[in-house]
TORMI-73214 format. One record per residue (C-alpha): x, z, y. Coordinates in steps of 0.02 Angstrom, whole numbers, padded with zeros to 5 digits, always signed. Example, Ala and Ser with C-alpha at 12.3 -4.5 7.8 and 13.67 -1.06 7.14 Angstrom:
// TORMI-73214
+00615+00390-00225;+00684+00357-00053;
//
This chain:
// TORMI-73214
-01979-00279+00051;-01823-00266+00056;-01729-00416+00146;-01552-00398+00070;-01508-00557-00029;-01382-00424-00127;-01522-00316-00188;-01600-00473-00204;-01467-00516-00358;-01457-00353-00420;-01641-00377-00461;-01639-00542-00532;-01741-00611-00392;-01605-00742-00320;-01492-00822-00442;-01313-00759-00462;-01159-00803-00581;-01106-00628-00670;-00979-00567-00714;-01006-00386-00751;-01160-00261-00738;-01210-00076-00779;-01299+00073-00713;-01196+00079-00562;-01132-00077-00510;-01145-00261-00520;-01038-00392-00501;-01028-00596-00476;-00951-00729-00427;-00912-00784-00223;-01014-00960-00192;-00888-00992-00078;-00727-00929-00172;-00565-00895-00049;-00474-00895-00211;-00462-00961-00379;-00523-00809-00434;-00646-00723-00314;-00801-00609-00365;-00882-00465-00277;-00911-00302-00341;-01075-00212-00259;-01155-00037-00299;-01347-00061-00358;-01385+00079-00226;-01390-00016-00062;-01255+00049+00073;-01254-00050+00212;-01059-00030+00224;-00903+00078+00192;-00964+00193+00347;-01109+00234+00236;-01025+00320+00089;-01061+00504+00067;-00975+00637-00048;-01131+00599-00136;-01082+00415-00178;-00883+00448-00209;-00927+00434-00377;-00997+00286-00384;-00878+00213-00279;-00728+00259-00392;-00831+00182-00529;-00815+00018-00436;-00622+00037-00412;-00624+00067-00609;-00731-00075-00639;-00618-00170-00551;-00471-00108-00647;-00559-00165-00810;-00609-00334-00752;-00439-00379-00694;-00375-00344-00859;-00496-00404-00945;-00479-00579-00849;-00297-00579-00851;-00254-00556-00665;-00208-00346-00664;-00042-00386-00598;-00091-00480-00462;-00235-00453-00354;-00306-00423-00176;-00482-00306-00156;-00575-00306+00034;-00716-00240+00095;-00764-00263+00270;-00878-00143+00379;-00973-00222+00523;-00989-00410+00589;-00837-00386+00697;-00739-00338+00536;-00814-00492+00450;-00956-00423+00346;-01091-00546+00331;-01205-00473+00205;-01253-00266+00249;-01236-00211+00072;-01060-00125+00031;-00987-00242-00058;-00801-00249-00134;-00707-00453-00132;-00578-00469-00296;-00448-00596-00242;-00336-00651-00368;-00248-00817-00432;-00143-00851-00261;+00004-00770-00166;-00091-00685-00014;+00050-00610+00074;+00056-00443+00160;-00063-00397+00339;+00155-00357+00424;
//
């Protein structure tokens, strides 16, 4: 049995507030938002983090970014948003399933 909470969200075993779903990815609002708009986009295929992406996954990752762009337009924040993915505990990854945080609705500044 897969213990990954994001896999369980995709399978409908754990409730979430869905933003979008198609055959390759699933998007849902973060339970602990860090911005007025904060949702996650995950591949339905389990990958632990960005380090696990292979050429075979390139289409899915590209599709996820296209979905993020589409959702940013539909939800009205296409001019200002941030996409973040963490890989590993020291980078802040708390769920071992590749996910992209989409944050909007505030000034994030820069990483200077």
